[in-house]
C-alpha positions as semicolon CSV with decimal commas, in nm:
position;residue;x (nm);y (nm);z (nm)
1;M;-0,003;-0,012;0,029
2;I;0,139;0,334;-0,120
3;R;0,155;0,596;0,215
4;S;0,101;0,970;0,111
5;R;0,361;1,156;0,275
6;S;0,268;1,354;0,560
7;C;0,224;1,815;0,645
8;R;0,513;1,752;0,837
9;D;0,749;1,523;0,580
10;L;0,683;1,803;0,298
11;R;0,767;2,081;0,506
12;A;1,126;1,882;0,588
13;G;1,162;1,836;0,232
14;G;1,076;2,192;0,149
15;R;1,368;2,288;0,399
16;A;1,606;2,061;0,262
17;Q;1,543;2,200;-0,081
18;S;1,577;2,521;0,042
19;E;1,878;2,467;0,228
20;N;2,055;2,304;-0,033
21;G;1,962;2,494;-0,333
22;P;2,241;2,817;-0,205
23;T;2,528;2,574;-0,105
24;R;2,429;2,368;-0,528
25;N;2,475;2,795;-0,618
26;R;2,752;2,808;-0,445
27;L;2,938;2,506;-0,585
28;T;2,799;2,613;-0,977
29;A;2,976;2,943;-0,891
30;M;3,267;2,809;-0,784
31;K;3,292;2,550;-1,094
32;K;3,228;2,838;-1,314
33;I;3,504;3,060;-1,149
34;F;3,764;2,762;-1,150
35;R;3,681;2,716;-1,518
36;S;3,672;3,081;-1,630
37;K;3,984;3,228;-1,845
38;L;4,012;3,469;-1,571
39;F;4,105;3,214;-1,297
40;R;4,353;2,992;-1,536
41;F;4,531;3,287;-1,648
42;V;4,540;3,551;-1,349
43;A;4,492;3,325;-1,026
44;I;4,686;2,984;-1,103
45;P;5,011;3,182;-1,238
46;L;4,956;3,382;-0,897
47;I;4,933;3,078;-0,676
48;G;5,261;2,912;-0,873
49;L;5,428;3,250;-0,831
50;V;5,339;3,314;-0,434
51;F;5,496;2,896;-0,444
52;L;5,804;2,953;-0,628
53;V;5,862;3,310;-0,370
54;L;5,807;3,058;-0,078
55;I;6,053;2,798;-0,219
56;G;6,299;3,040;-0,353
57;G;6,303;3,235;-0,054
58;G;6,325;2,895;0,172
59;W;6,616;2,817;-0,056
60;Y;6,854;3,127;-0,037
61;F;6,809;3,186;0,318
62;S;6,872;2,806;0,369
63;G;7,164;2,918;0,202
64;V;7,241;3,198;0,445
65;L;7,169;3,027;0,750
66;E;7,487;2,792;0,600
67;E;7,664;3,066;0,565
68;D;7,643;3,255;0,855
69;G;7,548;2,983;1,061
70;L;7,687;2,556;0,990
71;R;8,032;2,696;0,804
72;V;8,308;2,649;1,050
73;D;8,421;3,038;1,074
74;N;8,825;3,056;1,246
75;A;8,914;3,383;1,088
76;A;9,069;3,651;1,226
77;H;8,878;3,950;1,373
78;E;8,791;4,239;1,093
79;V;8,965;4,561;1,249
80;S;8,636;4,838;1,338
81;V;8,812;5,112;1,454
82;S;9,056;5,329;1,462
83;I;9,238;5,532;1,718
84;T;9,285;5,889;1,690
85;G;9,431;6,029;2,072
86;I;9,528;5,805;2,345
87;S;9,653;5,901;2,725
88;A;9,743;5,698;2,994
89;D;9,329;5,706;3,135
90;S;9,153;5,704;2,804
91;I;9,145;5,655;2,416
92;T;8,928;5,844;2,152
93;L;8,795;5,574;1,882
94;Q;8,650;5,633;1,529
95;L;8,495;5,374;1,351
96;L;8,631;5,324;1,025
97;P;8,407;5,330;0,679
98;D;8,200;5,062;0,614
99;A;8,220;4,904;0,948
100;E;7,983;4,836;1,228
101;E;8,009;4,844;1,585
102;D;7,757;4,845;1,818
103;S;7,965;4,859;2,131
104;L;8,175;5,149;2,081
105;N;7,880;5,300;2,187
106;I;7,764;5,078;2,500
107;S;7,911;5,191;2,881
108;A;8,045;4,845;2,987
109;Q;8,423;4,676;2,957
110;W;8,548;4,575;2,647
111;G;8,860;4,423;2,517
112;V;9,086;4,699;2,244
113;T;9,308;4,507;2,054
114;D;9,483;4,451;1,737
115;G;9,553;4,070;1,783
116;V;9,898;4,123;1,970
117;N;9,842;4,442;2,238
118;Y;9,570;4,486;2,457
119;G;9,374;4,734;2,612
120;R;9,001;4,792;2,839
121;L;8,770;5,023;2,773
122;G;8,522;5,159;3,071
123;D;8,246;5,380;3,072
124;I;8,250;5,661;2,783
125;L;8,406;6,024;2,858
126;S;8,242;6,184;2,550
127;G;8,135;6,167;2,199
128;S;7,915;5,930;2,028
129;G;7,792;5,827;1,693
130;E;8,112;5,710;1,518
131;K;8,320;5,882;1,720
132;V;8,351;5,874;2,101
133;T;8,634;5,888;2,350
134;R;8,652;5,599;2,669
135;E;8,799;5,562;2,999
136;F;9,112;5,332;2,851
137;T;9,329;5,101;3,089
138;L;9,635;4,934;2,896
139;M;9,710;4,559;2,949
140;S;9,948;4,422;2,727
141;G;10,186;4,571;2,481
142;E;10,161;4,947;2,334
143;F;9,917;5,135;2,113
144;Q;9,975;5,495;1,890
145;V;9,743;5,655;1,731
146;G;9,657;5,536;1,427
147;D;9,630;5,177;1,485
148;E;9,372;4,992;1,362
149;V;9,172;4,768;1,633
150;Y;8,856;4,608;1,710
151;L;8,663;4,584;2,047
152;D;8,645;4,192;2,181
153;R;8,414;4,089;2,443
154;T;8,618;3,921;2,657
155;A;8,804;4,174;2,751
156;F;9,110;4,042;2,864
157;P;9,491;3,924;2,686
158;H;9,603;3,636;2,549
159;D;9,577;3,359;2,847
160;P;9,500;3,310;3,189
161;R;9,895;3,437;3,367
162;S;9,930;3,767;3,145
163;A;9,579;3,844;3,196
164;K;9,560;3,784;3,575
165;G;9,838;3,628;3,679
166;I;9,688;3,269;3,666
167;H;9,924;2,947;3,689
168;Y;9,824;2,714;3,418
169;A;9,920;2,460;3,171
170;N;9,881;2,360;2,771
171;V;9,787;1,995;2,828
172;P;9,630;1,751;2,536
173;F;9,385;1,515;2,591
174;Q;9,232;1,247;2,347
175;S;8,900;1,242;2,188
176;E;8,732;1,020;1,926
177;L;8,882;1,257;1,637
178;G;9,227;1,301;1,721
179;E;9,430;1,549;1,997
180;L;9,263;1,783;2,179
181;E;9,372;2,073;2,413
182;A;9,310;2,251;2,682
183;W;9,427;2,514;2,986
184;Y;9,436;2,265;3,290
185;V;9,427;2,569;3,620
186;P;9,525;2,403;3,960
187;V;9,293;2,473;4,211
188;E;9,360;2,745;4,400
189;S;9,153;2,700;4,713
190;A;9,237;2,497;4,986
191;N;8,891;2,370;5,056
192;A;8,851;2,250;4,734
193;G;9,101;1,956;4,699
194;P;9,145;1,792;4,402
195;E;8,827;1,631;4,377
196;L;8,619;1,901;4,195
197;W;8,735;2,016;3,882
198;A;8,578;2,244;3,644
199;I;8,518;2,162;3,270
200;V;8,417;2,470;3,044
201;V;8,310;2,522;2,728
202;H;8,346;2,826;2,477
203;G;8,060;2,908;2,201
204;R;8,079;2,928;1,823
205;T;8,329;3,108;1,658
206;S;8,517;3,199;2,038
207;N;8,841;3,015;2,185
208;L;8,974;2,974;2,523
209;D;8,997;3,296;2,629
210;A;8,604;3,339;2,702
211;A;8,703;3,146;3,034
212;I;8,943;3,426;3,153
213;K;8,660;3,613;3,325
214;L;8,573;3,367;3,550
215;L;8,858;3,032;3,588
216;D;8,970;3,246;3,940
217;H;8,628;3,206;4,043
218;L;8,551;2,870;3,980
219;N;8,683;2,735;4,316
220;A;8,801;2,434;4,180
221;A;9,078;2,263;3,916
222;S;8,983;2,371;3,576
223;L;8,986;2,209;3,253
224;T;8,884;2,517;2,919
225;I;8,856;2,289;2,634
226;N;8,898;2,330;2,238
227;Y;8,672;2,113;2,045
228;R;8,610;1,967;1,699
229;N;8,622;2,224;1,445
230;D;8,856;2,494;1,653
231;E;9,106;2,644;1,506
232;G;9,368;2,356;1,514
233;A;9,150;2,075;1,666
234;P;9,024;1,802;1,414
235;A;8,716;1,869;1,203
236;S;8,330;1,720;1,241
237;E;8,249;1,468;1,040
238;S;7,953;1,681;0,887
239;G;8,221;2,007;0,783
240;Y;8,002;2,224;1,002
241;Y;7,926;2,308;1,367
242;D;7,711;2,068;1,494
243;F;7,552;2,291;1,774
244;G;7,609;2,059;2,072
245;A;7,473;1,717;1,854
246;T;7,869;1,537;1,854
247;E;8,041;1,847;2,025
248;W;7,940;1,697;2,368
249;R;8,157;1,376;2,296
250;D;8,477;1,602;2,319
251;V;8,328;1,716;2,652
252;E;8,301;1,336;2,760
253;A;8,634;1,275;2,689
254;A;8,793;1,627;2,852
255;V;8,584;1,434;3,181
256;Q;8,739;1,163;3,138
257;F;9,099;1,313;3,123
258;A;8,950;1,506;3,475
259;L;8,851;1,163;3,604
260;D;9,252;0,993;3,502
261;N;9,392;1,276;3,660
262;G;9,189;1,300;3,997
263;A;8,875;1,399;3,948
264;K;8,527;1,267;4,151
265;R;8,311;1,570;4,130
266;I;8,262;1,796;3,798
267;V;8,129;2,128;3,771
268;L;7,988;2,188;3,408
269;V;8,029;2,549;3,222
270;G;7,915;2,662;2,893
271;F;7,898;2,974;2,713
272;S;7,603;3,001;2,414
273;M;7,640;2,704;2,200
274;G;7,890;2,553;2,448
275;G;7,573;2,528;2,710
276;G;7,426;2,372;2,465
277;V;7,702;2,121;2,382
278;I;7,693;2,061;2,809
279;V;7,299;1,999;2,839
280;N;7,317;1,706;2,549
281;Y;7,624;1,574;2,746
282;Q;7,468;1,562;3,073
283;L;7,142;1,414;2,876
284;K;7,412;1,130;2,658
285;S;7,737;1,054;2,862
286;D;7,786;0,771;3,079
287;L;8,038;1,011;3,260
288;A;7,700;1,294;3,362
289;G;7,669;1,061;3,765
290;H;7,980;1,246;3,796
291;T;7,827;1,589;3,740
292;V;7,746;1,785;4,053
293;G;7,641;2,126;3,876
294;M;7,625;2,312;3,591
295;I;7,654;2,712;3,488
296;L;7,480;2,839;3,183
297;E;7,519;3,186;3,012
298;A;7,313;3,250;2,716
299;P;7,261;2,913;2,706
300;M;7,143;2,781;2,303
301;L;6,966;2,537;2,428
302;N;6,671;2,516;2,091
303;F;6,878;2,609;1,763
304;G;6,580;2,596;1,562
305;R;6,421;2,898;1,840
306;T;6,781;3,083;1,770
307;V;6,780;3,053;1,398
308;D;6,349;3,192;1,412
309;K;6,514;3,465;1,620
310;G;6,814;3,564;1,341
311;A;6,593;3,569;1,065
312;A;6,261;3,753;1,220
313;E;6,512;4,031;1,322
314;R;6,664;4,051;0,891
315;G;6,294;4,060;0,825
316;V;6,255;3,698;0,702
317;P;5,822;3,623;0,688
318;A;5,807;3,359;0,936
319;P;5,628;3,132;0,629
320;I;5,960;3,143;0,496
321;T;6,230;3,065;0,703
322;A;6,012;2,756;0,822
323;I;6,064;2,644;0,446
324;A;6,435;2,683;0,508
325;K;6,447;2,512;0,802
326;M;6,270;2,233;0,598
327;L;6,539;2,244;0,347
328;A;6,840;2,327;0,587
329;S;6,765;1,957;0,650
330;M;6,767;1,839;0,354
331;R;7,049;2,003;0,250
332;F;7,286;1,993;0,548
333;G;7,192;1,707;0,750
334;I;7,024;1,940;1,064
335;D;6,783;1,797;1,275
336;W;6,618;2,029;1,437
337;D;6,481;1,821;1,755
338;E;6,799;1,680;1,812
339;L;6,898;1,998;1,871
340;D;6,576;2,100;2,141
341;F;6,797;2,071;2,439
342;L;6,493;2,254;2,577
343;S;6,251;1,986;2,617
344;H;6,427;1,769;2,845
345;A;6,478;1,997;3,130
346;D;6,296;1,816;3,330
347;E;6,558;1,561;3,296
348;L;6,845;1,708;3,470
349;T;6,854;1,654;3,825
350;I;7,179;1,878;3,918
351;P;7,154;2,217;4,038
352;I;7,237;2,482;3,760
353;L;7,291;2,860;3,746
354;L;7,183;3,015;3,448
355;I;7,243;3,379;3,340
356;H;7,127;3,529;3,051
357;G;7,161;3,921;2,947
358;D;6,773;4,039;2,842
359;A;6,898;4,244;2,568
360;D;7,034;3,940;2,392
361;D;7,026;3,969;2,021
362;T;7,138;3,619;1,936
363;V;6,995;3,338;2,157
364;P;6,656;3,446;2,318
365;I;6,633;3,469;2,666
366;Q;6,252;3,313;2,621
367;T;6,417;2,997;2,580
368;S;6,588;3,025;2,922
369;I;6,302;3,132;3,099
370;E;6,138;2,785;2,989
371;F;6,423;2,665;3,115
372;E;6,418;2,771;3,446
373;A;6,018;2,703;3,430
374;A;6,108;2,328;3,365
375;S;6,244;2,298;3,708
376;P;6,244;2,596;3,923
377;S;6,394;2,412;4,203
378;L;6,706;2,327;4,077
379;I;6,752;2,601;3,844
380;D;6,873;2,935;3,903
381;L;6,759;3,216;3,630
382;Q;6,984;3,523;3,677
383;I;6,880;3,792;3,439
384;F;7,101;4,076;3,371
385;E;6,948;4,411;3,231
386;K;7,055;4,575;2,937
387;T;7,287;4,280;2,828
388;G;7,415;4,172;2,538
389;H;7,508;3,784;2,454
390;V;7,772;3,626;2,655
391;A;7,808;3,990;2,841
392;A;7,729;3,943;3,164
393;W;8,049;4,001;3,288
394;N;8,118;4,346;3,076
395;W;7,803;4,483;3,199
396;D;7,863;4,392;3,549
397;P;8,194;4,220;3,686
398;E;8,113;4,242;4,027
399;R;7,734;4,056;4,044
400;Y;7,878;3,845;3,736
401;E;8,205;3,675;3,976
402;S;7,976;3,682;4,337
403;L;7,802;3,417;4,153
404;I;8,013;3,222;3,984
405;S;8,169;3,179;4,397
406;E;7,851;3,144;4,620
407;F;7,741;2,885;4,346
408;T;8,075;2,678;4,301
409;K;8,121;2,706;4,707
410;R;7,839;2,442;4,713
411;F;8,055;2,182;4,594
412;D;8,401;2,231;4,840
């Protein structure tokens, strides 16, 4: 028997037809657009152009990443200023044509050197911009008017003995790639004893000099090490900086050297990329159980975030940066997840002194803030205001030295 449709059914059907009508109309309109000559000759090429811009921009910036980030750079510093006046306690510096030197106008303690002679700058006395007169202390050698020099964040000359009168020895140690070198400084504190050693690791494009500022505040014997890709050291297998992915094994070799020479307890110290290196060591090494503490200054805890910051400051759009990082993985073998030490912060079980300047233009301070938040009972973040990358000592040496000394005294 055929049943007649109810009024309700008829009303529902009417609504369905009413609701489906606009949908069908929109679909029909879209089909007309896609089939139109305007779409084929304007929209499709435009989409293709956007795609090419993204890929082309990504390819270009991945090359910039290789040149400015991955490629090993042990070249000598380029001079940036000339000396136009000098006395026993002041120096006048003029920016050279086409040179850049932001530190010239920043009142902090900087080294000034031609690579041989060495002095230290203090506060600005007069001038600004391209020509300034600053407080000056001669530390080694002699300068003359007309000398071309550069400013140095290290702020100490050459080696521990000439800089601070610290006794030290150059010692070799063996890594998986070959022989590496280090500065060995014996313990000065009678309380610390020979069983506490600090292993100090510099950052990318830096050298052993970076450690001079704190060697006499560690309250321990110390080994300041070179690692793969440093000048005179074996090259990494990749031929690039590996940002901690392989360098941690050189730290392991240094720790083994310390253990073989009487160490029982280890304090790790790392600056910038060196900070990431020692964190990865602590996460991966079978010798990590000997570590009792860690000092990090502006540590590179997530290389991807550091690249993002650098790209943003260059005005690179985020989509191009993302594509560049993907292409860098394909071209240069970067494993971005492997270089994310920040996400493993809660796996660390030792006390950590973490120092970072809030004006750091290289490593985002936010990564240090998140690092402390992951383990606030163990990590003590000390923020230095208006302070640039790995320059906390330069802005406030007394506070910096006090923090280092107080932290390491707990391990006596």
